[in-house]
C-alpha angles and dihedrals in degrees: 000000000000137000125173107322093340125098121183125193129220126300099007128158113218110181134208123300094011115154115215108185108211096181090103128019115300116180119184118188129218127288091022120155117204113187128213121302096005115152124212112187128191098168134061141148122271102245091207097050115114088215097039091249119195123236136182133215125185122254117207122193116191128220120286094018122152117207106189130214118305094358115151122215112197127213115283095026121143115196114198124226117289096008125143123217103200126229112289094005121144110217124196132164120359123358107192120236115266092010128128113222128189140168137038108315092023115240133177113275099164149339134258131225113258087228092063123115095002086151134018120218119231106280118230123173113235108175108007 
């Protein structure tokens, strides 16, 4: 599925109040879970521009990724397959496949089984 500069793969869960910035290219793989209030940005201002020019940099999210609540993905970030970006983390640059990253700036705190998230159950809101 695609809309504007955003492409979303098969069988993804995109939760409430998620911001998907389509100003630049945003590609989300299959079986991706994006939790509430996560922000994925592809556009920003050039901090060195005399006229505060805007710029865009692609964000690529691999298959079977979990982006937890209130995580922020900055322009130019590439998240490898199976990775987890923990709640509240701020990811920039390369997030290695099958890693778990947390913090600001996000850094690797662990690794994930390659068997994880091979399927996603049907998502149904219960309390929100």
